[in-house]
Structure formats: structure tokens, C-alpha cells
C-alpha positions in Angstrom: -69.0 84.3 30.1 -67.3 86.6 32.7 -63.9 85.2 31.7 -64.1 87.0 28.4 -62.6 90.4 29.3 -60.1 92.8 27.7 -59.4 96.3 26.5 -61.9 98.1 24.3 -60.6 100.5 21.6 -62.5 103.6 20.4 -61.6 103.2 16.7 -64.2 101.7 14.3 -63.6 98.1 13.3 -61.4 97.5 16.3 -63.3 94.7 18.1 -61.7 91.9 20.0 -62.8 88.4 20.8 -64.2 89.3 24.2 -66.6 91.8 22.5 -67.9 89.4 19.9 -68.1 86.0 21.4 -71.6 85.0 22.8 -73.0 82.3 24.9 -73.9 79.2 22.8 -77.5 78.5 22.3 -79.3 76.0 20.1 -80.4 77.3 16.7 -77.8 80.1 16.6 -76.3 81.2 13.3 -73.5 78.8 12.3 -70.1 79.7 13.5 -67.2 78.6 15.7 -68.2 77.1 19.1 -65.5 77.0 21.8 -66.0 74.4 24.5 -63.7 73.1 27.2 -62.7 69.8 28.6 -61.5 70.3 32.2 -59.8 67.0 32.8 -56.6 65.8 34.5 -57.6 62.2 34.8 -55.9 60.9 31.7 -52.7 62.6 32.5 -52.7 61.3 36.0 -53.3 57.8 34.7 -50.3 58.3 32.3 -48.1 59.4 35.3 -47.8 62.9 33.9 -47.8 66.2 35.9 -51.4 67.3 36.5 -52.9 70.7 36.1 -54.3 70.7 32.6 -57.9 70.8 33.9 -57.3 74.5 34.3 -56.2 74.8 30.7 -59.5 75.8 29.1 -59.9 78.9 31.3 -56.3 79.9 30.7 -56.7 79.7 26.9 -59.9 81.7 27.0 -58.2 84.5 29.1 -55.4 84.6 26.5 -57.8 84.6 23.5 -60.2 87.2 24.9 -58.1 90.3 24.1 -57.0 89.1 20.7 -58.2 91.1 17.7 -61.3 89.9 15.9 -60.8 88.8 12.3 -63.8 86.7 11.6 -66.9 87.2 9.4 -69.0 84.5 11.1 -69.9 84.5 14.8 -68.3 82.7 17.7 -69.9 81.1 20.8 -68.8 79.6 24.1 -70.5 76.4 25.2 -68.8 76.2 28.6 -66.8 73.3 30.0 -67.3 69.6 30.6 -65.7 68.7 33.9 -64.1 65.4 34.8 -64.9 64.6 38.4 -62.2 62.6 40.1 -61.2 59.6 38.0 -64.4 59.6 36.0 -62.7 60.0 32.7 -65.0 57.8 30.7 -68.2 59.6 31.9 -66.5 63.0 31.0 -65.5 61.7 27.6 -69.0 60.6 26.9 -70.4 63.9 28.0 -68.0 65.9 25.8 -68.7 63.6 22.9 -72.4 64.3 23.1 -71.7 68.0 23.2 -69.5 67.9 20.2 -72.1 65.9 18.3 -74.8 68.5 19.1 -72.5 71.3 18.0 -71.7 69.6 14.7 -75.4 68.7 14.1 -76.2 72.4 14.5 -73.8 73.3 11.6 -71.0 74.8 13.7 -67.2 74.1 13.9 -66.2 72.9 17.4 -63.0 74.1 18.9 -62.3 72.0 22.0 -59.9 73.3 24.7 -58.2 70.7 26.9 -57.5 69.3 29.3 -55.1 66.4 28.8 -54.8 64.7 25.4 -57.5 62.2 26.5 -59.7 64.9 25.0 -58.9 63.4 21.6 -61.0 60.3 22.2 -63.9 62.4 23.5 -63.7 64.7 20.5 -63.6 61.7 18.1 -66.7 60.2 19.8 -68.5 63.4 19.0 -67.3 63.6 15.4 -67.9 60.0 14.6 -71.4 60.0 16.0 -72.2 63.0 13.9 -70.8 61.5 10.7 -72.4 58.1 11.4 -75.8 59.7 10.7 -74.8 60.0 7.0 -75.5 57.6 4.3 -71.9 56.7 3.3 -68.8 55.5 5.1 -66.7 58.6 5.8 -62.9 58.8 5.7 -61.4 61.2 8.3 -57.9 62.4 8.2 -56.7 62.7 11.8 -53.8 65.2 11.9 -52.1 65.1 15.3 -49.3 67.7 16.1 -47.7 65.9 19.0 -44.3 64.8 20.4 -46.0 61.5 21.3 -48.0 58.9 19.2 -50.5 58.4 22.0 -51.0 54.9 20.6 -50.4 52.9 23.8 -52.4 49.8 24.4 -55.7 50.8 26.1 -56.7 47.3 27.2 -55.6 47.6 30.8 -56.3 51.3 31.3 -57.1 54.3 29.1 -55.2 57.5 29.6 -53.8 60.5 27.8 -51.4 58.1 26.1 -54.1 55.9 24.4 -56.6 58.0 22.5 -55.5 57.2 19.0 -55.3 53.5 19.7 -58.9 53.8 20.9 -59.9 55.7 17.8 -58.2 53.1 15.6 -60.2 50.4 17.4 -63.4 52.4 17.0 -62.7 52.8 13.2 -62.2 49.0 13.0 -65.6 48.4 14.7 -67.3 50.8 12.4 -65.4 49.4 9.3 -64.1 52.9 8.6 -60.5 53.4 7.4 -58.1 54.8 10.0 -56.1 57.6 8.5 -53.6 59.0 11.1 -50.7 61.4 10.8 -48.5 62.3 13.7 -46.3 65.4 13.0 -43.5 66.4 15.3 -43.1 63.1 17.1 -40.0 62.7 19.2 -38.0 59.4 18.8 -36.6 60.0 22.3 -40.1 60.1 23.8 -41.6 57.0 22.0 -40.6 53.4 22.3 -39.8 51.1 19.4 -43.1 49.3 20.1 -45.0 52.6 19.5 -43.1 53.2 16.2 -44.1 49.6 15.1 -47.7 50.2 16.0 -47.7 53.4 14.0 -46.2 51.5 11.0 -48.7 48.7 11.3 -51.5 51.2 11.2 -49.9 52.8 8.1 -49.7 56.2 9.8 -47.9 59.2 8.3 -45.1 59.9 10.7 -42.9 63.0 10.7 -40.3 63.3 13.4 -39.5 66.6 15.1 -35.9 66.5 13.7 -37.3 66.4 10.1 -38.8 69.8 10.5 -36.3 72.0 8.7 -36.7 74.9 6.3 -35.7 72.7 3.4 -38.2 70.0 4.3 -41.4 71.9 5.0 -42.7 71.9 1.4 -42.3 68.1 1.3 -44.0 67.5 4.6 -46.9 69.8 3.5 -47.1 67.8 0.3 -47.5 64.5 2.2 -50.2 66.0 4.4 -52.0 67.4 1.2 -52.0 63.9 -0.3 -53.5 62.4 2.9 -56.2 65.0 3.0 -57.0 64.7 -0.7 -58.0 61.0 -0.1 -60.3 61.9 2.9 -63.7 63.5 3.3 -63.1 65.3 6.6 -60.2 66.5 8.7 -59.9 66.4 12.5 -57.0 68.5 13.8 -55.7 67.8 17.3 -52.7 69.8 18.7 -50.8 68.7 21.8 -48.9 71.7 23.1 -45.9 69.6 24.0 -45.0 69.4 20.3 -43.6 72.9 20.6 -40.2 73.7 22.2 -40.2 74.0 26.0 -39.1 77.6 25.6 -42.4 78.4 23.7 -44.7 76.0 25.6 -43.3 75.3 29.1 -46.8 74.8 30.6 -47.4 71.2 29.5 -47.4 67.7 31.1 -44.2 66.7 29.3 -42.1 69.6 28.0 -40.2 69.0 24.8 -36.4 68.8 24.8 -36.5 69.8 21.1 -39.9 70.4 19.7 -41.1 72.1 16.5 -41.4 75.9 16.1 -44.7 77.4 15.1 -43.3 78.8 11.8 -42.6 75.3 10.6 -46.2 74.2 11.2 -47.9 77.3 9.8 -47.9 76.3 6.1 -49.6 73.1 7.1 -52.1 74.8 9.4 -52.9 77.3 6.7 -53.5 74.5 4.2 -55.8 72.7 6.6 -57.7 75.9 7.4 -58.4 76.6 3.7 -59.1 72.9 2.8 -62.9 73.2 3.4 -62.6 69.8 5.1 -61.6 70.9 8.7 -64.6 69.8 10.8 -63.1 69.8 14.3 -60.1 71.2 16.2 -58.9 70.5 19.7 -55.9 71.8 21.7 -54.6 69.8 24.6 -52.1 69.8 27.5 -52.1 73.5 28.5 -51.1 73.3 32.1 -51.2 76.8 33.8 -49.5 75.5 36.9 -46.2 75.2 35.0 -46.6 78.0 32.5 -44.2 81.0 32.4 -45.6 84.4 31.5 -48.7 82.6 30.0 -46.5 81.5 27.0 -48.3 78.2 26.5 -51.8 79.6 26.9 -51.0 82.6 24.6 -49.6 80.2 22.0 -52.7 78.0 22.2 -54.9 81.1 21.9 -52.9 82.2 18.9 -53.5 78.8 17.3 -57.3 79.2 17.8 -57.1 82.7 16.3 -55.1 81.6 13.2 -57.2 78.5 12.6 -60.6 80.3 12.8 -59.9 83.6 11.1 -61.7 84.4 7.9 -59.9 84.1 4.6 -58.2 87.3 3.6 
């Protein structure tokens, strides 16, 4: 908890995250639970530039001094660390932690780590939902420059999580409802676009995000969510322009600005279906002025604030 530090103001009602967040414990009043996934293994397997294992700490440091605008509590459950190339063990451990947090009635916010965190987050959510008495339908909303639908049969990595999730849904006989928003045609092969089409994914390319198109994109997301019971939101920071998020594994040559995503994020926050959030690919080794970590922290702040 020592990482949660920042200024303290004398005025009433002027608290910040570092003053309100507490260590997670079983049986605590329901709230938001922050937990980290300190992993580079998936990025290394995907031949990306490593360093995202330090992302959870960087995001916490950026979030700590932000103003507190929540009515419910927030907790920190610490990090799951990937040791060496032991990605599968780390994913299993994070999955178990996410399941426990959900079982306790909290909303998990997972800080990555590479985007291999998505399969670990999904494992936790799916095990939690599998305890119910009906087949759930989960809308997986991925803000990402990449589909991350590569074939995992030879090796899993930060490029395979949603193909793994699709296979898991098939095993469970659950529908696979996937949206990838901000995908870059230049960064994804034809094979990946064909895979996304075969899986009946909602695909919105980065070049489609224009002021005149935002309402239509939001409408498509609303339609997807309306047909689902739960929402899992996963954000790869490489979806943003490199000027806003330079500290990632693969900086975007175009990207999508935050203001174009905000109407969609606000809808998801208010939907009452948002069960799980994770934020991936913050790499402090390549960050400039903490831009990427600060943007990730701002996303946590926006998505978890109380309704005005």
C-alpha cells in the first residue's frame, strides 16, 4: 500500500484516491478492487518490446493523487507476478483472484501487464458466472489496435487471448460476443480480419472514428450490449495515438483519441452490466512524462466514478 501517496488538501470533501483506497480483505463492503498482473511473458512471446510488467505500479502512482469521486469504497488486492516464462501459471493465479473478487460482490479492475491479461481476466469472470443456473452471454468490448485473435495452438501470447476466449466459450457452449474497436488495418493481416468475420465480431477500424460517426458506433455497441447479460471491458493502451500513449509494446501510427471513445465508455459505465475492467500494455520503460500511465489512470477514474 506504500505506493498510494500524494498531496493532502485542507478543505473539506477534498480527498484523493491515496486517502481512500484500502487493502483488500475478504468480507469487505462491496466496491472496486484494483489488482495487478505483472507480466511480460505474453509480449515477449509475441516479439514485442517488454516492460509492461512494471505497468501496474505505474498506473497506481498516477491514480493515487487523482480526486476521489466515488460513493462506494475501493481496495487494492496487490499483484500477481509472472515468473520467467510461466505465463499459464500466472494466468491461472489471476483468474482465481478475479473469481474470488467477483464472488465477494466487487467489481475488479485489473491493471496489466501485457494483453495476455485478457485471458486471465476471462478465466476469473467465466468461473464466477459458471456458478449460476443459466448460460450467460457476455459482451467482450476490446478497445485495441489489434484483434489479438491469432492461433494459439502452437504458443499462447499477448496476441492470442480472444481466440482462447472464443475456444473457451465453444467448450462451455456459451455464445461468443466480441467487439474490437479501434483496430488498425495496417497492423492486422487479412487472416485476422477473416477470423473476426467468421466469429461474427463487431469490428470498427481506427479510421472510422470521426465526429460524424461516433453516434453510429455507439449505437452498434448499445445493440450488442442489449443482447447480453454482462460486459467485460478490456483496453489495450496501444489503441490511443502514440503522442498520447507512447509507453506501449506497439505504438499506434494513428490511433483513436479519448474523446471519441468517451461516449461509449460512459454508456458502458452506466449500463449496470459492466462486471470487469482490465487495462493492458502500459510500459513505463518507453513512456514519456508518464503520459500512458496517466491516461490509464484517468480511464480507471472515469470508469469507476459514481453517477453524477
